[in-house]
MARTORFI-286605 format. One record per atom (N, C-alpha, C): atom name; residue in three letters; residue number from 1; x, y, z. Coordinates in nm, 4 decimals. Layout:
<sites>
+------+------+-----+----------+----------+----------+
! atom ! rest !  nr !        u !        v !        w !
+------+------+-----+----------+----------+----------+
!   CA !  ALA ! NUM !        X !        Y !        Z !
...
+------+------+-----+----------+----------+----------+
</sites>
This chain:
<sites>
+------+------+-----+----------+----------+----------+
! atom ! rest !  nr !        u !        v !        w !
+------+------+-----+----------+----------+----------+
!    N !  MET !   1 !   1.9749 !  -2.4869 !  -0.2249 !
!   CA !  MET !   1 !   1.9893 !  -2.5123 !  -0.3665 !
!    C !  MET !   1 !   1.9314 !  -2.3963 !  -0.4450 !
!    N !  ALA !   2 !   1.9897 !  -2.3658 !  -0.5584 !
!   CA !  ALA !   2 !   1.9364 !  -2.2604 !  -0.6438 !
!    C !  ALA !   2 !   1.9316 !  -2.3111 !  -0.7861 !
!    N !  GLU !   3 !   1.8248 !  -2.2750 !  -0.8555 !
!   CA !  GLU !   3 !   1.8112 !  -2.3095 !  -0.9959 !
!    C !  GLU !   3 !   1.8051 !  -2.1807 !  -1.0762 !
!    N !  PHE !   4 !   1.8777 !  -2.1749 !  -1.1853 !
!   CA !  PHE !   4 !   1.8760 !  -2.0553 !  -1.2683 !
!    C !  PHE !   4 !   1.9064 !  -2.0959 !  -1.4115 !
!    N !  ASN !   5 !   1.8189 !  -2.0578 !  -1.5033 !
!   CA !  ASN !   5 !   1.8397 !  -2.0883 !  -1.6443 !
!    C !  ASN !   5 !   1.8142 !  -1.9618 !  -1.7246 !
!    N !  PRO !   6 !   1.9206 !  -1.8911 !  -1.7670 !
!   CA !  PRO !   6 !   1.9025 !  -1.7647 !  -1.8381 !
!    C !  PRO !   6 !   1.8339 !  -1.7807 !  -1.9732 !
!    N !  GLN !   7 !   1.8326 !  -1.8999 !  -2.0311 !
!   CA !  GLN !   7 !   1.7698 !  -1.9200 !  -2.1621 !
!    C !  GLN !   7 !   1.6182 !  -1.9224 !  -2.1532 !
!    N !  GLN !   8 !   1.5620 !  -1.9343 !  -2.0331 !
!   CA !  GLN !   8 !   1.4170 !  -1.9370 !  -2.0170 !
!    C !  GLN !   8 !   1.3561 !  -1.7977 !  -2.0231 !
!    N !  GLN !   9 !   1.4351 !  -1.6927 !  -2.0103 !
!   CA !  GLN !   9 !   1.3857 !  -1.5556 !  -2.0095 !
!    C !  GLN !   9 !   1.3962 !  -1.4951 !  -2.1489 !
!    N !  PRO !  10 !   1.2879 !  -1.4317 !  -2.1981 !
!   CA !  PRO !  10 !   1.2967 !  -1.3601 !  -2.3252 !
!    C !  PRO !  10 !   1.3960 !  -1.2453 !  -2.3156 !
!    N !  ALA !  11 !   1.4538 !  -1.2075 !  -2.4278 !
!   CA !  ALA !  11 !   1.5522 !  -1.0988 !  -2.4297 !
!    C !  ALA !  11 !   1.4899 !  -0.9697 !  -2.3783 !
!    N !  GLY !  12 !   1.5648 !  -0.8945 !  -2.3002 !
!   CA !  GLY !  12 !   1.5178 !  -0.7670 !  -2.2490 !
!    C !  GLY !  12 !   1.4428 !  -0.7754 !  -2.1180 !
!    N !  GLU !  13 !   1.4055 !  -0.8949 !  -2.0711 !
!   CA !  GLU !  13 !   1.3364 !  -0.9092 !  -1.9434 !
!    C !  GLU !  13 !   1.4367 !  -0.9388 !  -1.8333 !
!    N !  ALA !  14 !   1.4046 !  -0.8941 !  -1.7144 !
!   CA !  ALA !  14 !   1.4928 !  -0.9198 !  -1.6003 !
!    C !  ALA !  14 !   1.4970 !  -1.0693 !  -1.5724 !
!    N !  GLN !  15 !   1.6153 !  -1.1172 !  -1.5430 !
!   CA !  GLN !  15 !   1.6312 !  -1.2585 !  -1.5119 !
!    C !  GLN !  15 !   1.6180 !  -1.2777 !  -1.3611 !
!    N !  GLN !  16 !   1.5405 !  -1.3782 !  -1.3222 !
!   CA !  GLN !  16 !   1.5204 !  -1.4051 !  -1.1805 !
!    C !  GLN !  16 !   1.5656 !  -1.5472 !  -1.1503 !
!    N !  ALA !  17 !   1.6354 !  -1.5622 !  -1.0405 !
!   CA !  ALA !  17 !   1.6775 !  -1.6944 !  -0.9959 !
!    C !  ALA !  17 !   1.5655 !  -1.7555 !  -0.9119 !
!    N !  ARG !  18 !   1.5489 !  -1.8838 !  -0.9230 !
!   CA !  ARG !  18 !   1.4536 !  -1.9561 !  -0.8387 !
!    C !  ARG !  18 !   1.5345 !  -2.0214 !  -0.7282 !
!    N !  LEU !  19 !   1.5065 !  -1.9809 !  -0.6051 !
!   CA !  LEU !  19 !   1.5818 !  -2.0306 !  -0.4911 !
!    C !  LEU !  19 !   1.4978 !  -2.1294 !  -0.4120 !
!    N !  GLU !  20 !   1.5615 !  -2.2346 !  -0.3676 !
!   CA !  GLU !  20 !   1.4983 !  -2.3300 !  -0.2778 !
!    C !  GLU !  20 !   1.5763 !  -2.3257 !  -0.1470 !
!    N !  LEU !  21 !   1.5081 !  -2.2913 !  -0.0377 !
!   CA !  LEU !  21 !   1.5745 !  -2.2791 !   0.0918 !
!    C !  LEU !  21 !   1.5612 !  -2.4079 !   0.1707 !
!    N !  ASP !  22 !   1.6703 !  -2.4523 !   0.2305 !
!   CA !  ASP !  22 !   1.6715 !  -2.5697 !   0.3173 !
!    C !  ASP !  22 !   1.6801 !  -2.5217 !   0.4611 !
!    N !  ASP !  23 !   1.5697 !  -2.5322 !   0.5351 !
!   CA !  ASP !  23 !   1.5693 !  -2.4882 !   0.6748 !
!    C !  ASP !  23 !   1.5675 !  -2.6066 !   0.7714 !
!    N !  SER !  24 !   1.6161 !  -2.7214 !   0.7279 !
!   CA !  SER !  24 !   1.6127 !  -2.8411 !   0.8114 !
!    C !  SER !  24 !   1.7045 !  -2.8313 !   0.9329 !
!    N !  SER !  25 !   1.8059 !  -2.7470 !   0.9297 !
!   CA !  SER !  25 !   1.8954 !  -2.7362 !   1.0445 !
!    C !  SER !  25 !   1.8908 !  -2.5971 !   1.1085 !
!    N !  VAL !  26 !   1.7806 !  -2.5251 !   1.0882 !
!   CA !  VAL !  26 !   1.7671 !  -2.3912 !   1.1447 !
!    C !  VAL !  26 !   1.7508 !  -2.3984 !   1.2965 !
!    N !  GLN !  27 !   1.8033 !  -2.3000 !   1.3664 !
!   CA !  GLN !  27 !   1.7855 !  -2.2891 !   1.5107 !
!    C !  GLN !  27 !   1.6991 !  -2.1672 !   1.5386 !
!    N !  ALA !  28 !   1.5849 !  -2.1893 !   1.5986 !
!   CA !  ALA !  28 !   1.4926 !  -2.0800 !   1.6297 !
!    C !  ALA !  28 !   1.5312 !  -2.0139 !   1.7615 !
!    N !  LEU !  29 !   1.5023 !  -1.8852 !   1.7724 !
!   CA !  LEU !  29 !   1.5245 !  -1.8130 !   1.8965 !
!    C !  LEU !  29 !   1.4109 !  -1.7150 !   1.9148 !
!    N !  TYR !  30 !   1.3899 !  -1.6747 !   2.0384 !
!   CA !  TYR !  30 !   1.2911 !  -1.5725 !   2.0687 !
!    C !  TYR !  30 !   1.3658 !  -1.4492 !   2.1165 !
!    N !  ALA !  31 !   1.3283 !  -1.3343 !   2.0648 !
!   CA !  ALA !  31 !   1.3894 !  -1.2086 !   2.1075 !
!    C !  ALA !  31 !   1.2788 !  -1.1067 !   2.1295 !
!    N !  ASN !  32 !   1.2878 !  -1.0342 !   2.2401 !
!   CA !  ASN !  32 !   1.1954 !  -0.9239 !   2.2630 !
!    C !  ASN !  32 !   1.2717 !  -0.7923 !   2.2746 !
!    N !  LEU !  33 !   1.3981 !  -0.7958 !   2.2343 !
!   CA !  LEU !  33 !   1.4811 !  -0.6762 !   2.2346 !
!    C !  LEU !  33 !   1.5681 !  -0.6795 !   2.1094 !
!    N !  CYS !  34 !   1.5747 !  -0.5678 !   2.0414 !
!   CA !  CYS !  34 !   1.6574 !  -0.5573 !   1.9217 !
!    C !  CYS !  34 !   1.7291 !  -0.4233 !   1.9241 !
!    N !  ARG !  35 !   1.8589 !  -0.4283 !   1.9036 !
!   CA !  ARG !  35 !   1.9388 !  -0.3055 !   1.8927 !
!    C !  ARG !  35 !   1.9898 !  -0.2992 !   1.7491 !
!    N !  VAL !  36 !   1.9734 !  -0.1842 !   1.6860 !
!   CA !  VAL !  36 !   2.0160 !  -0.1664 !   1.5468 !
!    C !  VAL !  36 !   2.1287 !  -0.0637 !   1.5437 !
!    N !  SER !  37 !   2.2354 !  -0.0994 !   1.4767 !
!   CA !  SER !  37 !   2.3449 !  -0.0048 !   1.4546 !
!    C !  SER !  37 !   2.3917 !  -0.0231 !   1.3110 !
!    N !  SER !  38 !   2.4737 !   0.0693 !   1.2635 !
!   CA !  SER !  38 !   2.5189 !   0.0561 !   1.1254 !
!    C !  SER !  38 !   2.6550 !   0.1198 !   1.1054 !
!    N !  THR !  39 !   2.7165 !   0.0775 !   0.9987 !
!   CA !  THR !  39 !   2.8404 !   0.1353 !   0.9492 !
!    C !  THR !  39 !   2.8104 !   0.1774 !   0.8055 !
!    N !  PRO !  40 !   2.9021 !   0.2425 !   0.7374 !
!   CA !  PRO !  40 !   2.8752 !   0.2756 !   0.5966 !
!    C !  PRO !  40 !   2.8531 !   0.1528 !   0.5091 !
!    N !  GLU !  41 !   2.9014 !   0.0374 !   0.5516 !
!   CA !  GLU !  41 !   2.8903 !  -0.0839 !   0.4706 !
!    C !  GLU !  41 !   2.7789 !  -0.1786 !   0.5114 !
!    N !  GLU !  42 !   2.7335 !  -0.1732 !   0.6392 !
!   CA !  GLU !  42 !   2.6414 !  -0.2767 !   0.6851 !
!    C !  GLU !  42 !   2.5494 !  -0.2281 !   0.7967 !
!    N !  VAL !  43 !   2.4424 !  -0.3044 !   0.8156 !
!   CA !  VAL !  43 !   2.3472 !  -0.2834 !   0.9241 !
!    C !  VAL !  43 !   2.3615 !  -0.4024 !   1.0186 !
!    N !  ILE !  44 !   2.3673 !  -0.3752 !   1.1480 !
!   CA !  ILE !  44 !   2.3881 !  -0.4795 !   1.2468 !
!    C !  ILE !  44 !   2.2666 !  -0.4855 !   1.3385 !
!    N !  LEU !  45 !   2.2050 !  -0.6021 !   1.3474 !
!   CA !  LEU !  45 !   2.0921 !  -0.6254 !   1.4364 !
!    C !  LEU !  45 !   2.1392 !  -0.7162 !   1.5490 !
!    N !  ASP !  46 !   2.1341 !  -0.6685 !   1.6716 !
!   CA !  ASP !  46 !   2.1634 !  -0.7499 !   1.7884 !
!    C !  ASP !  46 !   2.0302 !  -0.7895 !   1.8507 !
!    N !  LEU !  47 !   2.0098 !  -0.9192 !   1.8725 !
!   CA !  LEU !  47 !   1.8852 !  -0.9701 !   1.9260 !
!    C !  LEU !  47 !   1.9102 !  -1.0314 !   2.0628 !
!    N !  ALA !  48 !   1.8155 !  -1.0104 !   2.1550 !
!   CA !  ALA !  48 !   1.8319 !  -1.0612 !   2.2906 !
!    C !  ALA !  48 !   1.6954 !  -1.0832 !   2.3541 !
!    N !  LEU !  49 !   1.6990 !  -1.1520 !   2.4668 !
!   CA !  LEU !  49 !   1.5799 !  -1.1733 !   2.5484 !
!    C !  LEU !  49 !   1.5932 !  -1.0889 !   2.6737 !
!    N !  ASN !  50 !   1.4982 !  -0.9989 !   2.6929 !
!   CA !  ASN !  50 !   1.4923 !  -0.9190 !   2.8149 !
!    C !  ASN !  50 !   1.3913 !  -0.9877 !   2.9065 !
!    N !  PRO !  51 !   1.4382 !  -1.0591 !   3.0098 !
!   CA !  PRO !  51 !   1.3466 !  -1.1371 !   3.0932 !
!    C !  PRO !  51 !   1.2524 !  -1.0515 !   3.1778 !
!    N !  ASN !  52 !   1.2844 !  -0.9230 !   3.1940 !
!   CA !  ASN !  52 !   1.2011 !  -0.8365 !   3.2766 !
!    C !  ASN !  52 !   1.1880 !  -0.6996 !   3.2083 !
!    N !  PRO !  53 !   1.1131 !  -0.6907 !   3.0983 !
!   CA !  PRO !  53 !   1.1079 !  -0.5652 !   3.0230 !
!    C !  PRO !  53 !   1.0447 !  -0.4486 !   3.0987 !
!    N !  MET !  54 !   0.9669 !  -0.4752 !   3.2019 !
!   CA !  MET !  54 !   0.9031 !  -0.3670 !   3.2790 !
!    C !  MET !  54 !   0.9763 !  -0.3403 !   3.4095 !
!    N !  GLY !  55 !   1.0855 !  -0.4111 !   3.4336 !
!   CA !  GLY !  55 !   1.1517 !  -0.4036 !   3.5629 !
!    C !  GLY !  55 !   1.2671 !  -0.3060 !   3.5682 !
!    N !  ASN !  56 !   1.3726 !  -0.3474 !   3.6320 !
!   CA !  ASN !  56 !   1.4901 !  -0.2664 !   3.6604 !
!    C !  ASN !  56 !   1.5474 !  -0.2036 !   3.5334 !
!    N !  VAL !  57 !   1.5698 !  -0.0740 !   3.5379 !
!   CA !  VAL !  57 !   1.6263 !  -0.0026 !   3.4234 !
!    C !  VAL !  57 !   1.7728 !  -0.0389 !   3.4030 !
!    N !  ASN !  58 !   1.8455 !  -0.0619 !   3.5113 !
!   CA !  ASN !  58 !   1.9874 !  -0.0931 !   3.5040 !
!    C !  ASN !  58 !   2.0100 !  -0.2431 !   3.5152 !
!    N !  GLN !  59 !   1.9898 !  -0.3135 !   3.4062 !
!   CA !  GLN !  59 !   2.0138 !  -0.4571 !   3.4064 !
!    C !  GLN !  59 !   2.1000 !  -0.4940 !   3.2868 !
!    N !  LYS !  60 !   2.1724 !  -0.6024 !   3.2994 !
!   CA !  LYS !  60 !   2.2602 !  -0.6482 !   3.1925 !
!    C !  LYS !  60 !   2.1838 !  -0.7491 !   3.1076 !
!    N !  ILE !  61 !   2.1746 !  -0.7217 !   2.9784 !
!   CA !  ILE !  61 !   2.1064 !  -0.8095 !   2.8838 !
!    C !  ILE !  61 !   2.2126 !  -0.8750 !   2.7959 !
!    N !  VAL !  62 !   2.2046 !  -1.0054 !   2.7814 !
!   CA !  VAL !  62 !   2.3007 !  -1.0797 !   2.7006 !
!    C !  VAL !  62 !   2.2504 !  -1.0877 !   2.5567 !
!    N !  VAL !  63 !   2.3297 !  -1.0365 !   2.4631 !
!   CA !  VAL !  63 !   2.2968 !  -1.0480 !   2.3211 !
!    C !  VAL !  63 !   2.3237 !  -1.1915 !   2.2794 !
!    N !  THR !  64 !   2.2212 !  -1.2581 !   2.2242 !
!   CA !  THR !  64 !   2.2348 !  -1.3985 !   2.1882 !
!    C !  THR !  64 !   2.2547 !  -1.4213 !   2.0391 !
!    N !  GLN !  65 !   2.2130 !  -1.3261 !   1.9569 !
!   CA !  GLN !  65 !   2.2265 !  -1.3414 !   1.8127 !
!    C !  GLN !  65 !   2.2618 !  -1.2069 !   1.7512 !
!    N !  ARG !  66 !   2.3436 !  -1.2087 !   1.6486 !
!   CA !  ARG !  66 !   2.3770 !  -1.0873 !   1.5738 !
!    C !  ARG !  66 !   2.3585 !  -1.1189 !   1.4262 !
!    N !  VAL !  67 !   2.2824 !  -1.0334 !   1.3586 !
!   CA !  VAL !  67 !   2.2601 !  -1.0471 !   1.2144 !
!    C !  VAL !  67 !   2.3248 !  -0.9264 !   1.1479 !
!    N !  ILE !  68 !   2.4097 !  -0.9514 !   1.0505 !
!   CA !  ILE !  68 !   2.4790 !  -0.8440 !   0.9786 !
!    C !  ILE !  68 !   2.4313 !  -0.8473 !   0.8334 !
!    N !  LEU !  69 !   2.3790 !  -0.7338 !   0.7875 !
!   CA !  LEU !  69 !   2.3210 !  -0.7229 !   0.6537 !
!    C !  LEU !  69 !   2.3858 !  -0.6074 !   0.5793 !
!    N !  ASN !  70 !   2.3880 !  -0.6173 !   0.4465 !
!   CA !  ASN !  70 !   2.4240 !  -0.4972 !   0.3715 !
!    C !  ASN !  70 !   2.2996 !  -0.4089 !   0.3658 !
!    N !  HIS !  71 !   2.3163 !  -0.2840 !   0.3276 !
!   CA !  HIS !  71 !   2.2032 !  -0.1898 !   0.3304 !
!    C !  HIS !  71 !   2.0925 !  -0.2265 !   0.2320 !
!    N !  PHE !  72 !   2.1260 !  -0.2896 !   0.1217 !
!   CA !  PHE !  72 !   2.0239 !  -0.3305 !   0.0248 !
!    C !  PHE !  72 !   1.9337 !  -0.4383 !   0.0860 !
!    N !  THR !  73 !   1.9951 !  -0.5367 !   0.1495 !
!   CA !  THR !  73 !   1.9178 !  -0.6430 !   0.2132 !
!    C !  THR !  73 !   1.8381 !  -0.5877 !   0.3306 !
!    N !  ALA !  74 !   1.8961 !  -0.4951 !   0.4065 !
!   CA !  ALA !  74 !   1.8244 !  -0.4327 !   0.5180 !
!    C !  ALA !  74 !   1.7002 !  -0.3585 !   0.4682 !
!    N !  LYS !  75 !   1.7115 !  -0.2900 !   0.3560 !
!   CA !  LYS !  75 !   1.5962 !  -0.2174 !   0.3010 !
!    C !  LYS !  75 !   1.4873 !  -0.3153 !   0.2573 !
!    N !  ARG !  76 !   1.5263 !  -0.4256 !   0.1934 !
!   CA !  ARG !  76 !   1.4277 !  -0.5262 !   0.1539 !
!    C !  ARG !  76 !   1.3629 !  -0.5888 !   0.2773 !
!    N !  LEU !  77 !   1.4422 !  -0.6159 !   0.3810 !
!   CA !  LEU !  77 !   1.3886 !  -0.6717 !   0.5045 !
!    C !  LEU !  77 !   1.2905 !  -0.5748 !   0.5694 !
!    N !  ALA !  78 !   1.3236 !  -0.4471 !   0.5735 !
!   CA !  ALA !  78 !   1.2348 !  -0.3463 !   0.6319 !
!    C !  ALA !  78 !   1.1005 !  -0.3427 !   0.5581 !
!    N !  ALA !  79 !   1.1046 !  -0.3499 !   0.4259 !
!   CA !  ALA !  79 !   0.9807 !  -0.3486 !   0.3470 !
!    C !  ALA !  79 !   0.8981 !  -0.4742 !   0.3727 !
!    N !  LEU !  80 !   0.9639 !  -0.5900 !   0.3800 !
!   CA !  LEU !  80 !   0.8921 !  -0.7151 !   0.4056 !
!    C !  LEU !  80 !   0.8314 !  -0.7174 !   0.5463 !
!    N !  LEU !  81 !   0.9059 !  -0.6702 !   0.6449 !
!   CA !  LEU !  81 !   0.8528 !  -0.6648 !   0.7810 !
!    C !  LEU !  81 !   0.7351 !  -0.5688 !   0.7905 !
!    N !  SER !  82 !   0.7459 !  -0.4544 !   0.7248 !
!   CA !  SER !  82 !   0.6373 !  -0.3567 !   0.7256 !
!    C !  SER !  82 !   0.5106 !  -0.4162 !   0.6632 !
!    N !  ALA !  83 !   0.5241 !  -0.4829 !   0.5511 !
!   CA !  ALA !  83 !   0.4090 !  -0.5441 !   0.4851 !
!    C !  ALA !  83 !   0.3485 !  -0.6553 !   0.5708 !
!    N !  THR !  84 !   0.4322 !  -0.7315 !   0.6384 !
!   CA !  THR !  84 !   0.3846 !  -0.8402 !   0.7243 !
!    C !  THR !  84 !   0.3053 !  -0.7851 !   0.8419 !
!    N !  VAL !  85 !   0.3563 !  -0.6806 !   0.9068 !
!   CA !  VAL !  85 !   0.2849 !  -0.6198 !   1.0197 !
!    C !  VAL !  85 !   0.1549 !  -0.5566 !   0.9717 !
!    N !  GLN !  86 !   0.1572 !  -0.4926 !   0.8561 !
!   CA !  GLN !  86 !   0.0364 !  -0.4307 !   0.8020 !
!    C !  GLN !  86 !  -0.0723 !  -0.5355 !   0.7771 !
!    N !  ARG !  87 !  -0.0361 !  -0.6508 !   0.7196 !
!   CA !  ARG !  87 !  -0.1339 !  -0.7581 !   0.6974 !
!    C !  ARG !  87 !  -0.1881 !  -0.8101 !   0.8315 !
!    N !  HIS !  88 !  -0.1013 !  -0.8241 !   0.9302 !
!   CA !  HIS !  88 !  -0.1446 !  -0.8711 !   1.0618 !
!    C !  HIS !  88 !  -0.2443 !  -0.7733 !   1.1234 !
!    N !  GLU !  89 !  -0.2135 !  -0.6431 !   1.1160 !
!   CA !  GLU !  89 !  -0.3033 !  -0.5428 !   1.1734 !
!    C !  GLU !  89 !  -0.4363 !  -0.5378 !   1.0996 !
!    N !  GLN !  90 !  -0.4364 !  -0.5607 !   0.9700 !
!   CA !  GLN !  90 !  -0.5626 !  -0.5638 !   0.8959 !
!    C !  GLN !  90 !  -0.6491 !  -0.6808 !   0.9411 !
!    N !  ALA !  91 !  -0.5855 !  -0.7924 !   0.9750 !
!   CA !  ALA !  91 !  -0.6602 !  -0.9113 !   1.0167 !
!    C !  ALA !  91 !  -0.6991 !  -0.9082 !   1.1639 !
!    N !  PHE !  92 !  -0.6125 !  -0.8535 !   1.2507 !
!   CA !  PHE !  92 !  -0.6326 !  -0.8673 !   1.3946 !
!    C !  PHE !  92 !  -0.6422 !  -0.7359 !   1.4709 !
!    N !  GLY !  93 !  -0.6245 !  -0.6231 !   1.4051 !
!   CA !  GLY !  93 !  -0.6317 !  -0.4942 !   1.4724 !
!    C !  GLY !  93 !  -0.4943 !  -0.4350 !   1.4982 !
!    N !  ARG !  94 !  -0.4970 !  -0.3082 !   1.5352 !
!   CA !  ARG !  94 !  -0.3739 !  -0.2312 !   1.5552 !
!    C !  ARG !  94 !  -0.2885 !  -0.2884 !   1.6670 !
!    N !  LEU !  95 !  -0.1575 !  -0.2917 !   1.6459 !
!   CA !  LEU !  95 !  -0.0613 !  -0.3333 !   1.7474 !
!    C !  LEU !  95 !  -0.0093 !  -0.2091 !   1.8182 !
!    N !  GLU !  96 !  -0.0274 !  -0.2046 !   1.9485 !
!   CA !  GLU !  96 !   0.0230 !  -0.0925 !   2.0285 !
!    C !  GLU !  96 !   0.1638 !  -0.1264 !   2.0739 !
!    N !  THR !  97 !   0.2623 !  -0.0459 !   2.0330 !
!   CA !  THR !  97 !   0.4007 !  -0.0738 !   2.0691 !
!    C !  THR !  97 !   0.4413 !  -0.0112 !   2.2023 !
!    N !  ASP !  98 !   0.3639 !   0.0828 !   2.2532 !
!   CA !  ASP !  98 !   0.3928 !   0.1429 !   2.3831 !
!    C !  ASP !  98 !   0.3322 !   0.0530 !   2.4903 !
!    N !  VAL !  99 !   0.4180 !  -0.0198 !   2.5608 !
!   CA !  VAL !  99 !   0.3696 !  -0.1171 !   2.6588 !
!    C !  VAL !  99 !   0.2873 !  -0.0512 !   2.7683 !
!    N !  ARG ! 100 !   0.3149 !   0.0735 !   2.8018 !
!   CA !  ARG ! 100 !   0.2383 !   0.1427 !   2.9062 !
!    C !  ARG ! 100 !   0.0922 !   0.1604 !   2.8650 !
!    N !  LYS ! 101 !   0.0663 !   0.1747 !   2.7372 !
!   CA !  LYS ! 101 !  -0.0711 !   0.1897 !   2.6894 !
!    C !  LYS ! 101 !  -0.1439 !   0.0559 !   2.6839 !
!    N !  ARG ! 102 !  -0.0682 !  -0.0545 !   2.6885 !
!   CA !  ARG ! 102 !  -0.1304 !  -0.1868 !   2.6844 !
!    C !  ARG ! 102 !  -0.1633 !  -0.2403 !   2.8224 !
!    N !  LEU ! 103 !  -0.1095 !  -0.1793 !   2.9269 !
!   CA !  LEU ! 103 !  -0.1320 !  -0.2279 !   3.0632 !
!    C !  LEU ! 103 !  -0.2780 !  -0.2135 !   3.1015 !
!    N !  VAL ! 104 !  -0.3296 !  -0.3143 !   3.1700 !
!   CA !  VAL ! 104 !  -0.4670 !  -0.3136 !   3.2184 !
!    C !  VAL ! 104 !  -0.4615 !  -0.3001 !   3.3694 !
!    N !  SER ! 105 !  -0.5316 !  -0.2021 !   3.4202 !
!   CA !  SER ! 105 !  -0.5327 !  -0.1760 !   3.5645 !
!    C !  SER ! 105 !  -0.6339 !  -0.2673 !   3.6314 !
!    N !  ASP ! 106 !  -0.5998 !  -0.3174 !   3.7522 !
!   CA !  ASP ! 106 !  -0.6915 !  -0.4006 !   3.8300 !
!    C !  ASP ! 106 !  -0.7936 !  -0.3155 !   3.9067 !
!    N !  THR ! 107 !  -0.7638 !  -0.1885 !   3.9220 !
!   CA !  THR ! 107 !  -0.8543 !  -0.1023 !   3.9986 !
!    C !  THR ! 107 !  -0.9489 !  -0.0308 !   3.9034 !
!    N !  PRO ! 108 !  -1.0764 !  -0.0199 !   3.9425 !
!   CA !  PRO ! 108 !  -1.1725 !   0.0489 !   3.8563 !
!    C !  PRO ! 108 !  -1.1393 !   0.1990 !   3.8513 !
!    N !  PRO ! 109 !  -1.1735 !   0.2667 !   3.7433 !
!   CA !  PRO ! 109 !  -1.1470 !   0.4098 !   3.7334 !
!    C !  PRO ! 109 !  -1.2255 !   0.4872 !   3.8376 !
!    N !  ALA ! 110 !  -1.1660 !   0.5974 !   3.8838 !
!   CA !  ALA ! 110 !  -1.2321 !   0.6834 !   3.9849 !
!    C !  ALA ! 110 !  -1.3481 !   0.7569 !   3.9209 !
!    N !  MET ! 111 !  -1.4548 !   0.7723 !   3.9986 !
!   CA !  MET ! 111 !  -1.5733 !   0.8418 !   3.9462 !
!    C !  MET ! 111 !  -1.5874 !   0.9766 !   4.0075 !
+------+------+-----+----------+----------+----------+
</sites>
């Protein structure tokens, strides 16, 4: 549902719509792999689950979800994701994206 009343805004101010989102029938998914591609008109996000991210290099991954955005929405999404990760890192510490740097060895370091 969306509510919008242009008469509530003073002249010369930007008009904003108030949106109410209904997520009662949303389907959640988990993805640890994302492929991004684009055309002049849109950005395409393919999301999938890689069951063995540290394993075989030559494996077939099934794309389970595809999100298609225009470039304006993609830019807003990028800014929102960046701000969300920044807040998380401020609260919980830096996120290391290189999985090799996150690995913990079972053997003690050589002296």
